[in-house]
N, C-alpha and C positions, 0 to 999 in steps of 0.2 A: 460637218466643220459648221451647220449650223445647229449640233447640238451645243456643242464650246461657247459658241455668241450667246443660246439662252441659259444657256448655264452658267456664264460670267454675268448676266445681266440680272441675276438670280442672289446673285451675290451680292450682297450693299455695298462690299470694300469694292470691289473692280469693276461695278456699278456709277461709284463717283469717279472711280476714273475712266472709265469710258467718259459721262458728262460732262469732266473737264475737260475732255479733249477735245471734242464738242463744241465749247465752249471755245477754243481758242479758234478749232475750226470756222467759227465765227465769226470775231475777230481781224482773222488773216482775209476772210474773203468781205467784209466788211471793207477793210483797209485797200481791196482794189479798185473800191470807187471812188477814192479819193481822190482827184488829181492836179497834181505838183502844180505852185500858183507862178501865176504867166503863162499856164498853157490857153491854147486857142483849141478852141471843144471844136469847133467845124474842122479846124486843120489835123484836129484827131481822129472825127470822123472819118474824113477822104482817108488820111494817111493809113488808116484800119481796115480799107475798103481796100487799096493798093495793095498793101500787105499779107492781110487778107491772117487765119487764125492759123496755120495749119505748124509753123516750123519747134524745134523741137525747144528752144529755149522759152519761147515764147509759152508752150504749155505747161513746163516746167514753174514757168514765172506765173503761171491763170491767168493768165489773159491781160495781167496786170502790162504789159510792157504794148501790149499795141494803143490801149487808150493811156497809158502815164501816166499812174498813176502814183502815193507815195511806194508802193511796192515792186516798183516794175522790175526790178532787175532781184530780185527771189531771195531765195539765201543758196543762191548761185554761188557769189566773193566764198560765204561760209565753208563750201562743200571744196569749193578750188584752192581755198588757205590749209583746211583738212586734209587736206590730199597731199598740197604738197610739206606740209608738217613731216608727215609719214615716208615719204620719198624722203625727209632731209633728218629723221632719227636714225637714216640707213646708211647714209650719208658721213652724219657729221660724230664724233662719238659723244659727247658729251650730252646730246638729244638720246644719246641711245640709252647712256647711263642713266636719265632721268627716268624713260619709257621700266629699265626694270628695277623702279623707285615706288614700285607700289604707287597706292594712288595721288600722294605725295608729288611726284611725279609727272603721273599723268596728268593732275592741276595745274601744274607750269605749263607744265606742254597743251596743256589748250588753252589757256590766259598768253600763248604766244601765237598759235592758231588766231586768238580775236585781233587782235594788235595788228597780225595778216589782212583781216578779215574786213579791217577800215583801212589799212592801206589800197586794197581793191579793188574796195566799196568805193573809195574815192578818184581813182584811175580811169576807170568802168561807168563810172557819174561823170564825171568828164567831160569820158570819148561819147557817151550817150549824148548830155547838151549840148555836145557839140557838134553831133552828125542830127541834129533834127532841131535846132535852133527856131530852124526856120515855122513851128510852131509855137512860137513864144510871141505873147499878143507888141512886146516892144523892142525892141533893141541893147534897153538899159541890161548892164553887166549885172544890176543885180538881182531879176531874174533869172540872172545863168547860178550864180553865185548859192542861191535861194534851190532853186535848181537841182546844186550839188547834194547841200546839205542835208536836207529831205530824202535824195534816195541812200545816204548813205544812214544818213537814220533807222526812213523804214527796215534795210536791210539787218542794222543790229535789234529794230526790237523785233526784226522777220526772228534772228539769231537769237535772244534772251526768249522769245514764244515758245519756239523747238525745244531747249533747254529746260523748260518747265515740261514740256509733256513728260519729257524723255526723266523730270526727279518726278512729277507728280502724273505721268499720263501713261496709255496701256503699253509706247514701246517707242523706239526711237524717232524722237523728234525731230531731226533734219528728214530721216526718211517722210517719216508720216503729212509732215508740211508738203514735201512734192510728190507726193502721193494727191493728197487733196484739191491739187492746184493741178496735177495733169484729168483728173476725176471730174471736176468743174469746167474740163476745157473741153472734156469728148463730148455731152449733146451737140453742143454748139458748131464742132467742127464733122460728126456722124449730120447732122440736117442741112451741112455745107453741099456737103457730101451728096445726103439726102434727090435733095433740089435738083446738084448739077446734073447728076444723073437722070434723074427721072425726066428727063424735057426730049431725050431722046426715047418717049413709049414706052416700045416694049421690048428693047434695044435694052433700055438703059433702067430697068428693074427688073431683066435678065442679069445687068452685071451687075448690083446690087446686090441679087439672089447668091455671085461669082465670091464677090466680093467677101463679101459675109463667113459665108465656106471657109476661106484663104485663112481667115481672120480668127475664126474657132482652130482651123486644125495648127494654126501658128498658136493659140493660145494652149494647148492640148501637148503642142512641143514644147517647149518653154516651159512650160510645170515638170515634165518630164526629164528637159537639161536640170531644170535649181535646185532636184531632188535628186538627180542620179549621181556618184559614187563611187569610185574603187575602193574597197576593201580591203588593205594591205594585213595579210595574217597576223601577228606577235604571238610572240609563246614566252615568257615568266618563267627561268627557273626558280627550280625551289631551293629554300636554303633551312637552316637547322638553329630555332631560339628557344637555349635550353632542350626539351628534351621533344618542343613542337613543332610542327616543317609547315612553313611560315612559306606562300607563294607559289610555283606551278600550274597557274591558272594561263590561261586563254583570252587573247581581246582582241580589239579589229582595228587597227589605225586608216580612218578614215578619211578619203581624199575627193574633195570634192570633182565635177568635169570644169569648173569653169570658176576657181579660185576670182580670179579677177573682176568676173561678175561683170557691171555694169559700166563698171569704173573705166574698163577697155576702150568703151566707149565713145565714153564722153571725153578722154584725152583726143581721140582720131577727128574727131569731127570737129572737136576746138583748134584743134592743127591748121584742116583742113578747109578750115574755116578762116584761117588768119588771116590770107589775103582777099578777102570780100573785105572784112574785116578795119584792113589798109587801105583799102579803096573810098572807104568808106569818107578818109580824109579826103580825098584827092579828088578836086574838079573834075581836074583836065589830066585821063590816062591816056597814055600812048598808046601803043597796035602792042607793043611789045605785054605790056600789062596789060589791054585786054584779053589779048590770048591765053596767057597766066589764067586768068578769070575763069573762060570757059571749060579750061579742061580741069581747073581746079571745083568744081562745081560737080556736084554729086549726081547729077541726073546725066552729065556724060561722061560715055563708059570710060574711059580715062579718069574720071574721080571718081568713080564708081572701082575700078579697082586699086585706085591707089586706096581706095576708104576700108579695104577691105584686107590691103597691106600694112596699112596701119592699126588694124582693129586688132592682127594677129599679134604685131610687135609688140604691144603694149600689154597683149593678156601675156605672155612671155614674159618681158621686160615685170608686171607686177606679181607675177608668179614666182618670181625668182628675187620679189621681196619677201613678200611672206615667206614663201616654205623657204629653209635651208636644210639640202638634205644631212651638207655634216653636221646641224646641232640636229637636228635630230637623231641620228645616227649614234651620235656619242652620248645624247641621256639614256636612247636605249638598250648602249653596253652601261652603262653605269647602275645602271637600272636591274640588268641582268635578263634585257628582256631580246630576246632576237628575232626572224622570218626565218623558217622554217625553210631548208634549205638556200640558206643564205647564210655566209659568215661575219661575225661581227665586225662594227670599225666601218674600214674603208670598201667591202667588198655591203655594206648596209646603204654607206650612203651612191652606190653606184646605183645600184639595182632601184632605191626609192628616188635618187633624180633621172631615170629611166624610164620608171612609171611616171615619173612628175609631169617629163616631156610629152610625152604618147597622150595623155590622156587634156593635159592641157590644148596638144592643137584638133581635137576632137572636139574639143568644149569653142577653144580661137574659131573653129570655122563654122559649129551650131549659130554661135553669136553673131559672124559677119552675114550668114544667113539671111536673120532676124533681121540683123540691123538693115538689109538691103529691101526688105520687103515693102515700104512701104517707094520705094526707087521699082521694082519690078513692075509695084501698081501700078503707077504711074509710066510706065515705058508699056506694056501687055493695054491698060483700058484708058492710055491718053488723057488718064484727069490727077489731077494731085489728091491725094492721102492723106492730111495733114496725120494721121497715128500709122503705129504700125508697130514693124517689132521693137522697137528699143524702149517706145510709150510702155507697152505691154509687158517688156523684163518689172520693168520699174514696178510698176502695179501688181503683177503676179509678186515679184518677189519680197512686196512689201506687207499685201495678202496673204502670205502664208507667211512672214514674219509673225503680225502680225496675231495669226492664228496659232501660230508654236508659246509665243507670251502666251496668251491667253490661258494657253492650254498649260503651261509651266506654272501661273498662276496658282491656276484650281488646285493643282497637282499640291503648289503647298500646304496650303491652305486645306486639303486633303489631310495631309501628315499631320501640318499642326493640330488639326482639331484632334484627331487618334492620339496624339502626344497628350494633350493637357486632360484627354479623359485617362 
């Protein structure tokens, strides 16, 4: 990996992309320091102390949510709009047709995602402004309007920066923005955790060592899960083209351990935290609603079980959207391909579906366990860990994608140089 980074830095073209990406990172981090108009700085500081820096959403936003900057919502609305558009592509025939029309169709779908981002950003910005309206220096409605507009503009600007990283940088812009925000929040989270634990003397130091060992094991486990795949052997029958015999080659069809990835965790987290979001708009909560909030908290055993079940559900749901066994079997049959020992057509489709369901169960359980790491650490050590399985999954996944992207760019440059000679 380090060799790939060293070779990429020596290549002028790739070095320019890296520097361009780093420049955009600097712009994003500077934007998180610009406060919204009309915000009471002292109130923000007090709220930050009370809220902490440990929520996943806050880390994805780069800590901007607690400081109430222009980039408080981060790229979250764009990610949500993109996921909704992926789901609508399967449900609506017109969108499905656009997805099959090549670059032009995908460009139109991306435009719809941008419109959806604006709508979601307005809704979320209004909700955030209403929830924390006590932080403003005045009750003037203009401050609230300016806050919502600033939040929406901040999100759209980050979305544009992410697209610039995709077009001119080193990788997927949306993932890179989330990556840099999480990385920037980790040092403060680690420092807070360290000073919280070390107040107990040697016992606290022992907890730090134990937590570090657990996180290293989790990190290695995440790498194994991300790179793990089931390879189904596929054989293609030979064909006669004139006097030549074509085909007859053998290959494999890779199926990832968890096709849904971190999306299933994000969906489950959003749905489980929905009652808490509703509770922010209610000043006088009933006893029944307070009970619901207590049981849906992830630190409660019932909430933890619901969290795991939702992760498994959305893992299967998203995998069923991405992988269509009937379509794979039909395309394989058209191209003269078959799985050894399995008849083409419906038996192949049923076999692929059975393999996908089994490996999806394994992947869903693995990701559910990883998502429970912060909760388990809180139960065991009685401390609030601001980072854990979900953030590490995102960081490791993006890091592996960056390495693969740089490796492919180096390989393409090698081929270009070979052909030019």
